[in-house]
Backbone atoms as SQL, in Angstrom:
CREATE TABLE atoms (id INTEGER PRIMARY KEY, chain TEXT, resi INTEGER, resn TEXT, atom TEXT, x REAL, y REAL, z REAL);
INSERT INTO atoms VALUES
  (1, 'A', 1, 'MET', 'N', -4.509, -28.329, 19.197),
  (2, 'A', 1, 'MET', 'CA', -4.187, -28.255, 17.780),
  (3, 'A', 1, 'MET', 'C', -4.077, -26.815, 17.313),
  (4, 'A', 2, 'ALA', 'N', -4.804, -25.910, 17.943),
  (5, 'A', 2, 'ALA', 'CA', -4.775, -24.506, 17.525),
  (6, 'A', 2, 'ALA', 'C', -3.399, -23.893, 17.745),
  (7, 'A', 3, 'ILE', 'N', -2.715, -24.275, 18.818),
  (8, 'A', 3, 'ILE', 'CA', -1.378, -23.728, 19.084),
  (9, 'A', 3, 'ILE', 'C', -0.404, -24.146, 17.986),
  (10, 'A', 4, 'VAL', 'N', -0.474, -25.391, 17.551),
  (11, 'A', 4, 'VAL', 'CA', 0.404, -25.878, 16.482),
  (12, 'A', 4, 'VAL', 'C', 0.130, -25.107, 15.184),
  (13, 'A', 5, 'ALA', 'N', -1.121, -24.844, 14.903),
  (14, 'A', 5, 'ALA', 'CA', -1.475, -24.093, 13.695),
  (15, 'A', 5, 'ALA', 'C', -0.923, -22.671, 13.766),
  (16, 'A', 6, 'TRP', 'N', -0.992, -22.043, 14.943),
  (17, 'A', 6, 'TRP', 'CA', -0.435, -20.689, 15.081),
  (18, 'A', 6, 'TRP', 'C', 1.079, -20.696, 14.942),
  (19, 'A', 7, 'ILE', 'N', 1.748, -21.741, 15.377),
  (20, 'A', 7, 'ILE', 'CA', 3.200, -21.830, 15.223),
  (21, 'A', 7, 'ILE', 'C', 3.575, -21.960, 13.749),
  (22, 'A', 8, 'VAL', 'N', 2.875, -22.822, 13.030),
  (23, 'A', 8, 'VAL', 'CA', 3.141, -22.970, 11.592),
  (24, 'A', 8, 'VAL', 'C', 2.830, -21.668, 10.862),
  (25, 'A', 9, 'LEU', 'N', 1.721, -21.062, 11.219),
  (26, 'A', 9, 'LEU', 'CA', 1.362, -19.777, 10.614),
  (27, 'A', 9, 'LEU', 'C', 2.394, -18.712, 10.973),
  (28, 'A', 10, 'GLY', 'N', 2.992, -18.833, 12.157),
  (29, 'A', 10, 'GLY', 'CA', 4.013, -17.889, 12.597),
  (30, 'A', 10, 'GLY', 'C', 5.263, -17.919, 11.740),
  (31, 'A', 11, 'LEU', 'N', 5.603, -19.080, 11.215),
  (32, 'A', 11, 'LEU', 'CA', 6.746, -19.152, 10.304),
  (33, 'A', 11, 'LEU', 'C', 6.516, -18.274, 9.078),
  (34, 'A', 12, 'VAL', 'N', 5.326, -18.376, 8.525),
  (35, 'A', 12, 'VAL', 'CA', 4.973, -17.554, 7.359),
  (36, 'A', 12, 'VAL', 'C', 4.869, -16.085, 7.766),
  (37, 'A', 13, 'ALA', 'N', 4.262, -15.830, 8.914),
  (38, 'A', 13, 'ALA', 'CA', 4.076, -14.453, 9.377),
  (39, 'A', 13, 'ALA', 'C', 5.415, -13.773, 9.641),
  (40, 'A', 14, 'GLY', 'N', 6.374, -14.500, 10.190),
  (41, 'A', 14, 'GLY', 'CA', 7.696, -13.934, 10.433),
  (42, 'A', 14, 'GLY', 'C', 8.377, -13.507, 9.143),
  (43, 'A', 15, 'LEU', 'N', 8.251, -14.330, 8.130),
  (44, 'A', 15, 'LEU', 'CA', 8.840, -13.973, 6.832),
  (45, 'A', 15, 'LEU', 'C', 8.121, -12.777, 6.207),
  (46, 'A', 16, 'LEU', 'N', 6.784, -12.744, 6.326),
  (47, 'A', 16, 'LEU', 'CA', 6.038, -11.598, 5.790),
  (48, 'A', 16, 'LEU', 'C', 6.349, -10.318, 6.566),
  (49, 'A', 17, 'ALA', 'N', 6.506, -10.429, 7.892),
  (50, 'A', 17, 'ALA', 'CA', 6.851, -9.258, 8.693),
  (51, 'A', 17, 'ALA', 'C', 8.216, -8.720, 8.271),
  (52, 'A', 18, 'LYS', 'N', 9.143, -9.601, 7.962),
  (53, 'A', 18, 'LYS', 'CA', 10.471, -9.180, 7.500),
  (54, 'A', 18, 'LYS', 'C', 10.374, -8.467, 6.162),
  (55, 'A', 19, 'LEU', 'N', 9.468, -8.920, 5.297),
  (56, 'A', 19, 'LEU', 'CA', 9.277, -8.249, 4.009),
  (57, 'A', 19, 'LEU', 'C', 8.615, -6.884, 4.183),
  (58, 'A', 20, 'ILE', 'N', 7.690, -6.776, 5.132),
  (59, 'A', 20, 'ILE', 'CA', 6.993, -5.516, 5.373),
  (60, 'A', 20, 'ILE', 'C', 7.906, -4.516, 6.074),
  (61, 'A', 21, 'MET', 'N', 8.731, -5.003, 7.000),
  (62, 'A', 21, 'MET', 'CA', 9.641, -4.141, 7.763),
  (63, 'A', 21, 'MET', 'C', 11.087, -4.504, 7.439),
  (64, 'A', 22, 'PRO', 'N', 11.566, -4.159, 6.239),
  (65, 'A', 22, 'PRO', 'CA', 12.947, -4.510, 5.906),
  (66, 'A', 22, 'PRO', 'C', 13.915, -3.672, 6.738),
  (67, 'A', 23, 'GLY', 'N', 15.094, -4.158, 6.849),
  (68, 'A', 23, 'GLY', 'CA', 16.112, -3.424, 7.589),
  (69, 'A', 23, 'GLY', 'C', 17.126, -4.387, 8.175),
  (70, 'A', 24, 'ASN', 'N', 18.099, -3.806, 8.828),
  (71, 'A', 24, 'ASN', 'CA', 19.161, -4.583, 9.430),
  (72, 'A', 24, 'ASN', 'C', 18.748, -4.967, 10.839),
  (73, 'A', 25, 'ASP', 'N', 18.207, -6.163, 10.990),
  (74, 'A', 25, 'ASP', 'CA', 17.791, -6.643, 12.304),
  (75, 'A', 25, 'ASP', 'C', 18.990, -7.175, 13.058),
  (76, 'A', 26, 'PRO', 'N', 19.030, -6.944, 14.368),
  (77, 'A', 26, 'PRO', 'CA', 20.164, -7.409, 15.157),
  (78, 'A', 26, 'PRO', 'C', 20.321, -8.923, 15.219),
  (79, 'A', 27, 'GLY', 'N', 19.287, -9.688, 14.928),
  (80, 'A', 27, 'GLY', 'CA', 19.380, -11.128, 15.062),
  (81, 'A', 27, 'GLY', 'C', 19.350, -11.885, 13.751),
  (82, 'A', 28, 'GLY', 'N', 19.075, -11.234, 12.669),
  (83, 'A', 28, 'GLY', 'CA', 19.018, -11.905, 11.387),
  (84, 'A', 28, 'GLY', 'C', 17.693, -12.604, 11.143),
  (85, 'A', 29, 'LEU', 'N', 17.680, -13.479, 10.172),
  (86, 'A', 29, 'LEU', 'CA', 16.458, -14.145, 9.726),
  (87, 'A', 29, 'LEU', 'C', 15.920, -15.130, 10.760),
  (88, 'A', 30, 'VAL', 'N', 16.792, -15.808, 11.467),
  (89, 'A', 30, 'VAL', 'CA', 16.340, -16.801, 12.445),
  (90, 'A', 30, 'VAL', 'C', 15.555, -16.127, 13.569),
  (91, 'A', 31, 'ILE', 'N', 16.059, -15.030, 14.096),
  (92, 'A', 31, 'ILE', 'CA', 15.359, -14.289, 15.154),
  (93, 'A', 31, 'ILE', 'C', 14.045, -13.742, 14.621),
  (94, 'A', 32, 'THR', 'N', 14.025, -13.299, 13.374),
  (95, 'A', 32, 'THR', 'CA', 12.799, -12.787, 12.781),
  (96, 'A', 32, 'THR', 'C', 11.739, -13.886, 12.708),
  (97, 'A', 33, 'ILE', 'N', 12.131, -15.097, 12.362),
  (98, 'A', 33, 'ILE', 'CA', 11.182, -16.208, 12.300),
  (99, 'A', 33, 'ILE', 'C', 10.686, -16.569, 13.697),
  (100, 'A', 34, 'VAL', 'N', 11.588, -16.587, 14.676),
  (101, 'A', 34, 'VAL', 'CA', 11.177, -16.871, 16.059),
  (102, 'A', 34, 'VAL', 'C', 10.211, -15.795, 16.550),
  (103, 'A', 35, 'LEU', 'N', 10.509, -14.536, 16.244),
  (104, 'A', 35, 'LEU', 'CA', 9.587, -13.456, 16.601),
  (105, 'A', 35, 'LEU', 'C', 8.264, -13.600, 15.849),
  (106, 'A', 36, 'GLY', 'N', 8.306, -14.127, 14.634),
  (107, 'A', 36, 'GLY', 'CA', 7.081, -14.377, 13.883),
  (108, 'A', 36, 'GLY', 'C', 6.209, -15.426, 14.551),
  (109, 'A', 37, 'ILE', 'N', 6.829, -16.471, 15.046),
  (110, 'A', 37, 'ILE', 'CA', 6.074, -17.511, 15.751),
  (111, 'A', 37, 'ILE', 'C', 5.465, -16.940, 17.024),
  (112, 'A', 38, 'ALA', 'N', 6.277, -16.208, 17.794),
  (113, 'A', 38, 'ALA', 'CA', 5.761, -15.587, 19.023),
  (114, 'A', 38, 'ALA', 'C', 4.690, -14.554, 18.699),
  (115, 'A', 39, 'GLY', 'N', 4.895, -13.795, 17.630),
  (116, 'A', 39, 'GLY', 'CA', 3.907, -12.805, 17.220),
  (117, 'A', 39, 'GLY', 'C', 2.592, -13.435, 16.787),
  (118, 'A', 40, 'ALA', 'N', 2.674, -14.578, 16.147),
  (119, 'A', 40, 'ALA', 'CA', 1.456, -15.289, 15.754),
  (120, 'A', 40, 'ALA', 'C', 0.694, -15.762, 16.982),
  (121, 'A', 41, 'LEU', 'N', 1.423, -16.247, 17.971),
  (122, 'A', 41, 'LEU', 'CA', 0.769, -16.662, 19.206),
  (123, 'A', 41, 'LEU', 'C', 0.128, -15.474, 19.922),
  (124, 'A', 42, 'VAL', 'N', 0.860, -14.349, 19.972),
  (125, 'A', 42, 'VAL', 'CA', 0.317, -13.137, 20.599),
  (126, 'A', 42, 'VAL', 'C', -0.879, -12.623, 19.808),
  (127, 'A', 43, 'GLY', 'N', -0.752, -12.567, 18.490),
  (128, 'A', 43, 'GLY', 'CA', -1.853, -12.107, 17.647),
  (129, 'A', 43, 'GLY', 'C', -3.080, -13.005, 17.771),
  (130, 'A', 44, 'GLY', 'N', -2.857, -14.303, 17.845),
  (131, 'A', 44, 'GLY', 'CA', -3.972, -15.241, 18.011),
  (132, 'A', 44, 'GLY', 'C', -4.648, -15.087, 19.359),
  (133, 'A', 45, 'PHE', 'N', -3.840, -14.901, 20.402),
  (134, 'A', 45, 'PHE', 'CA', -4.401, -14.715, 21.732),
  (135, 'A', 45, 'PHE', 'C', -5.199, -13.411, 21.806),
  (136, 'A', 46, 'LEU', 'N', -4.606, -12.317, 21.311),
  (137, 'A', 46, 'LEU', 'CA', -5.312, -11.033, 21.345),
  (138, 'A', 46, 'LEU', 'C', -6.562, -11.053, 20.474),
  (139, 'A', 47, 'GLY', 'N', -6.482, -11.688, 19.321),
  (140, 'A', 47, 'GLY', 'CA', -7.649, -11.787, 18.448),
  (141, 'A', 47, 'GLY', 'C', -8.782, -12.558, 19.095),
  (142, 'A', 48, 'THR', 'N', -8.431, -13.623, 19.810),
  (143, 'A', 48, 'THR', 'CA', -9.444, -14.400, 20.518),
  (144, 'A', 48, 'THR', 'C', -10.054, -13.580, 21.653),
  (145, 'A', 49, 'GLN', 'N', -9.218, -12.855, 22.383),
  (146, 'A', 49, 'GLN', 'CA', -9.704, -12.046, 23.495),
  (147, 'A', 49, 'GLN', 'C', -10.564, -10.868, 23.018),
  (148, 'A', 50, 'LEU', 'N', -10.274, -10.350, 21.842),
  (149, 'A', 50, 'LEU', 'CA', -11.035, -9.227, 21.300),
  (150, 'A', 50, 'LEU', 'C', -12.287, -9.664, 20.555),
  (151, 'A', 51, 'GLY', 'N', -12.515, -10.977, 20.473),
  (152, 'A', 51, 'GLY', 'CA', -13.748, -11.474, 19.876),
  (153, 'A', 51, 'GLY', 'C', -13.681, -11.764, 18.388),
  (154, 'A', 52, 'PHE', 'N', -12.484, -11.874, 17.833),
  (155, 'A', 52, 'PHE', 'CA', -12.373, -12.213, 16.419),
  (156, 'A', 52, 'PHE', 'C', -12.531, -13.710, 16.181),
  (157, 'A', 53, 'GLY', 'N', -12.601, -14.492, 17.248),
  (158, 'A', 53, 'GLY', 'CA', -12.785, -15.937, 17.132),
  (159, 'A', 53, 'GLY', 'C', -11.467, -16.672, 17.150),
  (160, 'A', 54, 'GLY', 'N', -11.554, -17.971, 17.373),
  (161, 'A', 54, 'GLY', 'CA', -10.360, -18.808, 17.376),
  (162, 'A', 54, 'GLY', 'C', -9.967, -19.197, 15.961),
  (163, 'A', 55, 'ILE', 'N', -8.855, -19.864, 15.866),
  (164, 'A', 55, 'ILE', 'CA', -8.386, -20.283, 14.555),
  (165, 'A', 55, 'ILE', 'C', -9.177, -21.512, 14.104),
  (166, 'A', 56, 'SER', 'N', -9.627, -21.457, 12.890),
  (167, 'A', 56, 'SER', 'CA', -10.358, -22.593, 12.333),
  (168, 'A', 56, 'SER', 'C', -9.683, -23.097, 11.070),
  (169, 'A', 57, 'GLY', 'N', -8.539, -22.568, 10.760),
  (170, 'A', 57, 'GLY', 'CA', -7.796, -22.941, 9.568),
  (171, 'A', 57, 'GLY', 'C', -6.958, -21.766, 9.126),
  (172, 'A', 58, 'PHE', 'N', -6.287, -21.920, 8.036),
  (173, 'A', 58, 'PHE', 'CA', -5.468, -20.844, 7.511),
  (174, 'A', 58, 'PHE', 'C', -6.323, -19.993, 6.586),
  (175, 'A', 59, 'ASP', 'N', -6.714, -18.835, 7.069),
  (176, 'A', 59, 'ASP', 'CA', -7.488, -17.909, 6.259),
  (177, 'A', 59, 'ASP', 'C', -6.851, -16.526, 6.359),
  (178, 'A', 60, 'LEU', 'N', -7.415, -15.575, 5.652),
  (179, 'A', 60, 'LEU', 'CA', -6.854, -14.232, 5.598),
  (180, 'A', 60, 'LEU', 'C', -6.883, -13.552, 6.963),
  (181, 'A', 61, 'ARG', 'N', -7.931, -13.780, 7.737),
  (182, 'A', 61, 'ARG', 'CA', -8.035, -13.175, 9.070),
  (183, 'A', 61, 'ARG', 'C', -6.929, -13.691, 9.978),
  (184, 'A', 62, 'SER', 'N', -6.696, -14.986, 9.954),
  (185, 'A', 62, 'SER', 'CA', -5.646, -15.583, 10.769),
  (186, 'A', 62, 'SER', 'C', -4.273, -15.070, 10.358),
  (187, 'A', 63, 'LEU', 'N', -4.047, -14.968, 9.073),
  (188, 'A', 63, 'LEU', 'CA', -2.768, -14.467, 8.579),
  (189, 'A', 63, 'LEU', 'C', -2.569, -13.016, 8.989),
  (190, 'A', 64, 'ALA', 'N', -3.617, -12.202, 8.887),
  (191, 'A', 64, 'ALA', 'CA', -3.506, -10.795, 9.275),
  (192, 'A', 64, 'ALA', 'C', -3.203, -10.653, 10.765),
  (193, 'A', 65, 'LEU', 'N', -3.845, -11.450, 11.608),
  (194, 'A', 65, 'LEU', 'CA', -3.557, -11.405, 13.044),
  (195, 'A', 65, 'LEU', 'C', -2.123, -11.831, 13.333),
  (196, 'A', 66, 'ALA', 'N', -1.663, -12.861, 12.669),
  (197, 'A', 66, 'ALA', 'CA', -0.311, -13.355, 12.887),
  (198, 'A', 66, 'ALA', 'C', 0.735, -12.347, 12.422),
  (199, 'A', 67, 'VAL', 'N', 0.526, -11.756, 11.256),
  (200, 'A', 67, 'VAL', 'CA', 1.474, -10.772, 10.740),
  (201, 'A', 67, 'VAL', 'C', 1.453, -9.521, 11.619),
  (202, 'A', 68, 'GLY', 'N', 0.274, -9.112, 12.064),
  (203, 'A', 68, 'GLY', 'CA', 0.183, -7.948, 12.951),
  (204, 'A', 68, 'GLY', 'C', 0.926, -8.162, 14.257),
  (205, 'A', 69, 'GLY', 'N', 0.744, -9.328, 14.865),
  (206, 'A', 69, 'GLY', 'CA', 1.485, -9.644, 16.086),
  (207, 'A', 69, 'GLY', 'C', 2.979, -9.722, 15.840),
  (208, 'A', 70, 'SER', 'N', 3.378, -10.253, 14.701),
  (209, 'A', 70, 'SER', 'CA', 4.801, -10.353, 14.363),
  (210, 'A', 70, 'SER', 'C', 5.427, -8.984, 14.153),
  (211, 'A', 71, 'ILE', 'N', 4.714, -8.109, 13.481),
  (212, 'A', 71, 'ILE', 'CA', 5.227, -6.752, 13.267),
  (213, 'A', 71, 'ILE', 'C', 5.353, -6.026, 14.601),
  (214, 'A', 72, 'LEU', 'N', 4.384, -6.206, 15.465),
  (215, 'A', 72, 'LEU', 'CA', 4.420, -5.578, 16.784),
  (216, 'A', 72, 'LEU', 'C', 5.646, -6.051, 17.574),
  (217, 'A', 73, 'LEU', 'N', 5.887, -7.348, 17.609),
  (218, 'A', 73, 'LEU', 'CA', 7.045, -7.870, 18.334),
  (219, 'A', 73, 'LEU', 'C', 8.363, -7.501, 17.660),
  (220, 'A', 74, 'LEU', 'N', 8.406, -7.487, 16.339),
  (221, 'A', 74, 'LEU', 'CA', 9.624, -7.114, 15.620),
  (222, 'A', 74, 'LEU', 'C', 9.971, -5.651, 15.881),
  (223, 'A', 75, 'ALA', 'N', 8.965, -4.789, 15.875),
  (224, 'A', 75, 'ALA', 'CA', 9.213, -3.367, 16.167),
  (225, 'A', 75, 'ALA', 'C', 9.699, -3.191, 17.602),
  (226, 'A', 76, 'GLY', 'N', 9.083, -3.891, 18.541),
  (227, 'A', 76, 'GLY', 'CA', 9.516, -3.821, 19.931),
  (228, 'A', 76, 'GLY', 'C', 10.932, -4.350, 20.112),
  (229, 'A', 77, 'TYR', 'N', 11.266, -5.415, 19.408),
  (230, 'A', 77, 'TYR', 'CA', 12.609, -5.979, 19.467),
  (231, 'A', 77, 'TYR', 'C', 13.653, -5.002, 18.935),
  (232, 'A', 78, 'ARG', 'N', 13.311, -4.334, 17.838),
  (233, 'A', 78, 'ARG', 'CA', 14.242, -3.343, 17.273),
  (234, 'A', 78, 'ARG', 'C', 14.456, -2.182, 18.230),
  (235, 'A', 79, 'VAL', 'N', 13.393, -1.741, 18.900),
  (236, 'A', 79, 'VAL', 'CA', 13.529, -0.646, 19.850),
  (237, 'A', 79, 'VAL', 'C', 14.394, -1.060, 21.035),
  (238, 'A', 80, 'MET', 'N', 14.133, -2.251, 21.563),
  (239, 'A', 80, 'MET', 'CA', 14.903, -2.732, 22.722),
  (240, 'A', 80, 'MET', 'C', 16.363, -2.984, 22.369),
  (241, 'A', 81, 'ARG', 'N', 16.643, -3.559, 21.224),
  (242, 'A', 81, 'ARG', 'CA', 18.019, -3.820, 20.815),
  (243, 'A', 81, 'ARG', 'C', 18.751, -2.540, 20.436),
  (244, 'A', 82, 'GLY', 'N', 18.015, -1.536, 19.983),
  (245, 'A', 82, 'GLY', 'CA', 18.639, -0.276, 19.597),
  (246, 'A', 82, 'GLY', 'C', 19.099, 0.559, 20.780),
  (247, 'A', 83, 'ARG', 'N', 18.544, 0.321, 21.952),
  (248, 'A', 83, 'ARG', 'CA', 18.905, 1.101, 23.140),
  (249, 'A', 83, 'ARG', 'C', 20.189, 0.627, 23.793),
  (250, 'A', 84, 'ARG', 'N', 20.693, -0.517, 23.419),
  (251, 'A', 84, 'ARG', 'CA', 21.911, -1.059, 24.042),
  (252, 'A', 84, 'ARG', 'C', 23.146, -0.438, 23.491);
C-alpha cells in the first residue's frame, strides 16, 4: 500500500516541482508528472534508508521527500536532455 501512496503523492509532487522549477522542459507536463511519480518513489526510498521512517499517510514530511526527489530527477533530466 505504501508504493501506491507514493505514486499518488508523486502526482502532486510532480506538479509542485514544476512550479518550483519553471522553465521549458523537453517533455512537457506529462513527463514532469512521470518524473514526479519516480521522484516520489526515490524520495520515499531514500527517506526510509536515511531513517526518516516509512509513509504513514500524507503529511508534510512525506510531501517534502516527494518534492525533493522530484526536483532532483527533474534537474537531472534537464541536464541530460540539454546535452543532446
